[in-house]
C-alpha positions as CSV (number, residue, x, y, z in Angstrom):
1,X,0.4,0.1,-0.2
2,X,1.5,3.4,-1.1
3,X,0.5,6.8,1.4
4,X,0.9,9.8,-0.2
5,X,1.5,12.1,3.5
6,X,0.8,16.1,3.0
7,X,1.5,17.1,6.6
8,X,3.6,20.7,7.5
9,X,4.7,20.4,10.8
10,X,7.9,17.4,9.9
11,X,8.5,16.0,13.2
12,X,4.7,14.7,12.6
13,X,5.3,13.5,9.8
14,X,7.8,11.3,10.1
15,X,6.7,9.7,13.2
16,X,3.8,8.9,11.1
17,X,6.2,8.1,8.2
18,X,7.8,5.6,11.1
19,X,4.5,4.0,12.4
20,X,2.9,3.2,8.2
21,X,6.5,2.2,7.4
22,X,6.6,-0.3,10.5
23,X,3.9,-1.8,9.0
24,X,4.6,-2.0,5.6
25,X,2.9,0.4,4.2
26,X,5.4,2.6,1.2
27,X,5.3,6.3,2.1
28,X,5.4,9.9,0.4
29,X,5.9,13.2,1.8
30,X,4.6,16.7,1.0
31,X,5.8,19.6,3.0
32,X,3.8,21.7,1.4
33,X,0.2,22.2,-1.2
34,X,1.8,22.9,-3.6
35,X,4.5,19.8,-3.6
36,X,1.3,17.7,-2.0
37,X,-1.1,18.2,-5.0
38,X,1.0,18.2,-7.9
39,X,2.8,14.4,-6.6
40,X,-1.0,13.0,-5.8
41,X,-1.8,13.9,-9.3
42,X,1.1,12.7,-11.0
43,X,2.1,9.6,-8.6
44,X,-0.3,6.9,-8.5
45,X,-1.6,5.8,-4.3
46,X,-3.5,3.8,-3.1
47,X,-4.7,7.1,0.1
48,X,-3.8,10.5,0.6
49,X,-3.6,11.7,4.4
50,X,-4.1,15.3,3.9
51,X,-3.5,18.5,6.6
52,X,-6.0,21.0,6.0
53,X,-3.2,24.2,6.6
54,X,-0.5,23.7,5.0
55,X,2.1,26.2,3.3
56,X,1.4,27.9,-0.5
57,X,-1.5,25.6,-0.9
58,X,-4.3,24.9,1.6
59,X,-5.6,21.5,2.1
60,X,-9.1,21.6,0.7
61,X,-7.8,23.4,-2.8
62,X,-5.6,20.4,-3.0
63,X,-8.0,17.4,-2.6
64,X,-10.4,19.9,-4.7
65,X,-8.4,20.2,-7.9
66,X,-7.2,16.4,-7.0
67,X,-11.2,15.6,-7.8
68,X,-11.1,18.2,-11.0
69,X,-8.5,15.9,-12.2
70,X,-9.9,12.8,-11.5
71,X,-7.9,11.5,-8.5
72,X,-10.2,8.9,-7.0
73,X,-7.8,8.0,-4.3
74,X,-9.0,7.4,-1.0
75,X,-8.7,11.0,1.5
76,X,-7.8,11.1,4.6
77,X,-8.3,14.7,6.2
78,X,-5.7,14.6,9.7
79,X,-5.6,18.5,11.1
80,X,-6.2,20.5,14.0
81,X,-9.8,22.0,13.1
82,X,-12.2,20.4,15.0
83,X,-15.1,22.3,14.3
84,X,-18.1,21.1,12.8
85,X,-18.1,23.9,9.7
86,X,-14.0,22.5,8.4
87,X,-15.0,19.0,9.0
88,X,-18.1,20.1,6.0
89,X,-15.6,21.4,4.6
90,X,-13.1,18.6,3.9
91,X,-16.0,16.1,3.0
92,X,-17.4,18.6,0.2
93,X,-14.1,18.8,-1.3
94,X,-13.9,15.0,-1.8
95,X,-12.3,13.7,1.8
96,X,-13.3,10.1,2.3
97,X,-12.2,10.4,6.2
98,X,-11.2,12.8,8.9
99,X,-9.6,12.5,12.1
100,X,-8.7,15.6,14.6
101,X,-5.5,15.9,16.3
102,X,-4.4,14.9,18.6
103,X,-4.4,11.5,17.8
104,X,-4.0,8.1,17.3
105,X,-1.0,6.8,14.9
106,X,-3.3,3.1,15.5
107,X,-6.3,4.6,14.4
108,X,-5.3,6.1,11.3
109,X,-3.3,3.0,10.4
110,X,-6.8,1.3,11.3
111,X,-9.0,3.9,9.2
112,X,-6.3,4.0,6.1
113,X,-6.6,0.1,5.5
114,X,-10.1,0.4,5.9
115,X,-10.0,3.0,3.4
116,X,-7.3,1.3,1.2
117,X,-10.0,-2.4,1.1
118,X,-13.0,-0.3,0.0
119,X,-11.7,1.6,-2.5
120,X,-11.0,-1.5,-3.6
121,X,-14.6,-3.4,-3.5
122,X,-14.5,-5.5,-0.3
123,X,-17.2,-4.6,2.6
124,X,-14.9,-7.2,4.9
125,X,-12.2,-7.3,6.3
126,X,-11.0,-10.8,5.7
127,X,-10.6,-11.3,2.1
128,X,-9.8,-14.2,1.2
129,X,-8.8,-16.1,-1.8
130,X,-8.1,-19.8,-2.1
131,X,-5.8,-20.8,0.0
132,X,-4.7,-17.6,1.3
133,X,-6.9,-15.4,3.3
134,X,-6.3,-11.1,4.8
135,X,-6.6,-9.4,7.4
136,X,-7.3,-6.3,5.9
137,X,-7.9,-4.9,9.6
138,X,-4.9,-6.2,11.2
139,X,-3.1,-6.8,8.2
140,X,-2.2,-10.2,8.9
141,X,-1.9,-13.1,6.7
142,X,-2.5,-16.8,6.8
143,X,-2.7,-20.0,5.0
144,X,-4.9,-22.4,5.5
145,X,-5.5,-20.4,8.9
146,X,-1.8,-19.8,10.0
147,X,0.5,-17.0,10.2
148,X,2.3,-16.0,7.1
149,X,5.5,-15.1,7.4
150,X,6.5,-12.4,5.2
151,X,9.3,-9.6,4.3
152,X,8.0,-5.5,3.7
153,X,8.0,-5.7,0.5
154,X,6.7,-9.1,0.0
155,X,3.8,-7.7,2.0
156,X,3.2,-4.7,0.0
157,X,3.3,-7.9,-3.3
158,X,0.1,-9.5,-1.9
159,X,-2.0,-6.9,-0.5
160,X,-1.3,-5.8,-3.8
161,X,-2.7,-8.9,-5.9
162,X,-5.2,-9.9,-2.7
163,X,-7.3,-6.2,-2.5
164,X,-7.3,-7.2,-6.2
165,X,-7.7,-11.0,-6.5
166,X,-9.1,-12.7,-10.2
167,X,-8.3,-9.2,-12.1
168,X,-4.0,-8.5,-13.5
169,X,-2.3,-6.5,-11.1
170,X,0.3,-4.4,-13.8
171,X,3.8,-4.5,-13.5
172,X,4.1,-1.5,-13.3
173,X,1.4,-0.7,-10.9
174,X,2.8,-3.5,-8.6
175,X,6.4,-1.8,-9.3
176,X,5.1,2.3,-8.4
177,X,3.0,0.6,-5.2
178,X,5.5,-1.6,-4.2
179,X,8.9,0.2,-3.7
180,X,10.0,2.7,-1.5
181,X,13.3,4.7,-3.1
182,X,15.3,2.9,-4.7
183,X,14.3,-1.4,-5.0
184,X,18.7,-1.7,-4.5
185,X,20.0,-5.4,-5.0
186,X,18.3,-7.6,-7.6
187,X,17.4,-10.2,-4.6
188,X,14.2,-7.4,-4.1
189,X,13.7,-7.3,-8.1
190,X,10.3,-7.9,-7.8
191,X,10.6,-11.0,-9.4
192,X,12.3,-12.9,-7.6
193,X,9.5,-11.8,-4.4
194,X,6.8,-13.3,-6.3
195,X,9.4,-16.7,-6.8
196,X,9.6,-16.0,-3.8
197,X,5.5,-15.6,-2.2
198,X,5.3,-18.7,-4.8
199,X,7.1,-21.0,-2.7
200,X,5.2,-20.6,0.7
201,X,1.2,-20.3,-1.1
202,X,1.7,-22.3,-4.0
203,X,3.4,-22.6,-7.3
204,X,0.0,-21.9,-8.8
205,X,-1.7,-18.9,-6.1
206,X,0.3,-16.3,-8.6
207,X,-0.5,-16.9,-11.5
208,X,1.4,-14.4,-15.1
209,X,-0.2,-12.9,-17.8
210,X,2.7,-12.4,-20.5
211,X,3.6,-8.8,-21.5
212,X,1.3,-7.5,-18.1
213,X,1.2,-8.5,-15.0
214,X,0.5,-11.1,-12.2
215,X,-2.9,-12.2,-11.1
216,X,-4.0,-13.8,-7.8
217,X,-6.2,-17.1,-8.2
218,X,-7.5,-19.9,-5.7
219,X,-4.7,-22.2,-5.6
220,X,-3.4,-25.3,-2.2
221,X,-0.8,-25.1,-0.7
222,X,3.1,-25.6,-1.4
223,X,3.4,-28.5,-2.3
């Protein structure tokens, strides 16, 4: 899951980013509304966390610009403004959720996961595909009811695939949403990660669609 965090309070932004990365999120940070608007319009994100009181361009203006540009990513407003008028304005601008400061980062994570799950068309937190199941509320994967041990990159790839189970996920889309910064080594290439996942969840569970990408299909446990 790739998150765009638009927050001008640098210590708070770093704290949120660390917490999200510890939960396997990939995070990009924008420190003002101008950069945030540009990043949200030009890059692929699963969800955005948006402050209202931003330098250069106010958060509500950023959100209206995203919606005018037909950017459909779910947006959670995170702000110290807790008045009813501000909340109404935020939702009118196109927000999907609203969380006021101070807040618990655990609640933020749960809300983000719920937004991404619902935007992918899943009404309930538990998503199943053959022997693999995913609790989108806690972020836990299981194989035949037992916890599945995954690296951060494996988790991100499998999350992308199971949220869109049965549908081909383009290679470019996977790469864009999975990696945080440079890949660094060949051992973390997309092909290697998919191969490791196949060893863990079954050789036939992830189908390669030549020239396009990958698709998660129902399959039994690895033999």
